[in-house]
C-alpha positions as CSV (number, residue, x, y, z in Angstrom):
1,M,14.8,2.2,16.1
2,A,12.3,5.1,15.7
3,D,13.3,8.7,15.9
4,I,14.1,9.6,19.6
5,S,12.0,12.8,19.4
6,A,8.9,10.7,18.2
7,I,9.5,8.4,21.2
8,T,9.7,11.3,23.6
9,I,6.6,13.1,22.2
10,I,4.5,9.9,22.2
11,G,5.8,8.9,25.7
12,D,5.0,12.3,27.0
13,F,1.4,12.2,25.6
14,M,0.8,8.7,27.1
15,A,2.3,9.7,30.5
16,R,0.0,12.8,30.6
17,S,-3.0,10.8,29.6
18,F,-2.3,8.1,32.2
19,G,-1.4,10.6,35.0
20,R,2.1,9.2,35.3
21,D,5.5,10.8,35.2
22,A,6.7,8.5,32.4
23,V,5.8,5.5,30.4
24,P,8.6,3.0,29.7
25,V,9.3,2.7,26.0
26,D,8.5,-1.0,25.9
27,E,5.7,-1.1,28.5
28,D,2.6,-2.8,27.0
29,I,-0.1,-0.3,27.7
30,F,-2.9,-2.8,27.0
31,E,-1.5,-5.4,29.3
32,S,-0.9,-2.8,32.0
33,G,-4.5,-1.8,31.9
34,F,-3.8,1.8,31.1
35,T,-5.8,2.0,27.9
36,N,-9.2,1.3,26.5
37,S,-10.9,1.7,23.1
38,L,-11.5,5.4,23.7
39,F,-7.9,6.1,24.5
40,A,-6.8,4.0,21.5
41,M,-8.8,6.3,19.2
42,Q,-7.4,9.4,21.0
43,L,-3.9,8.0,20.4
44,V,-4.6,7.5,16.7
45,D,-5.9,11.1,16.5
46,F,-2.9,12.4,18.3
47,V,-0.5,10.6,16.1
48,E,-2.2,11.8,12.9
49,R,-2.4,15.4,14.0
50,R,1.0,15.7,15.7
51,F,3.1,13.9,13.1
52,G,1.0,14.7,10.0
53,V,0.5,11.1,9.0
54,Q,-2.6,9.1,7.9
55,V,-3.3,6.0,10.0
56,D,-5.1,3.7,7.6
57,A,-7.5,0.9,8.4
58,E,-4.7,-1.7,7.9
59,D,-2.6,0.2,10.5
60,L,-5.2,-0.2,13.2
61,Q,-3.7,-3.4,14.6
62,I,-3.3,-3.5,18.3
63,D,0.4,-4.5,17.9
64,N,1.1,-1.1,16.3
65,F,-0.1,0.7,19.5
66,R,1.0,-1.6,22.4
67,T,4.1,0.4,23.4
68,V,5.6,3.8,22.9
69,A,8.3,2.2,20.7
70,R,5.8,0.5,18.5
71,V,3.7,3.7,18.0
72,A,6.9,5.6,17.1
73,A,7.9,2.9,14.6
74,L,4.5,3.2,13.0
75,V,5.0,7.0,12.7
76,E,8.4,6.5,11.2
77,R,7.1,4.0,8.6
78,K,4.2,6.2,7.7
79,A,6.4,9.3,7.4
80,V,8.8,7.5,5.1
81,R,6.0,6.3,2.8
82,A,4.6,9.8,2.7
83,A,7.9,11.4,1.7
């Protein structure tokens, strides 16, 4: 499981972006209709800036960004590779 602080930070960003109090860790934001291509790019930008990781072209798979937990797992994988 990804770092709890990454989960919290990503969840808070999504909740603010969607005008919600919280986003459940495993809620599929694409199926729920909360996201579009513009938000997806904003999320990638947020992840890169906040966590200091580079999201490469091969990482830009929708499954990496469906849920808070999956985004946090991507951040964790990228951070480990960068270390």
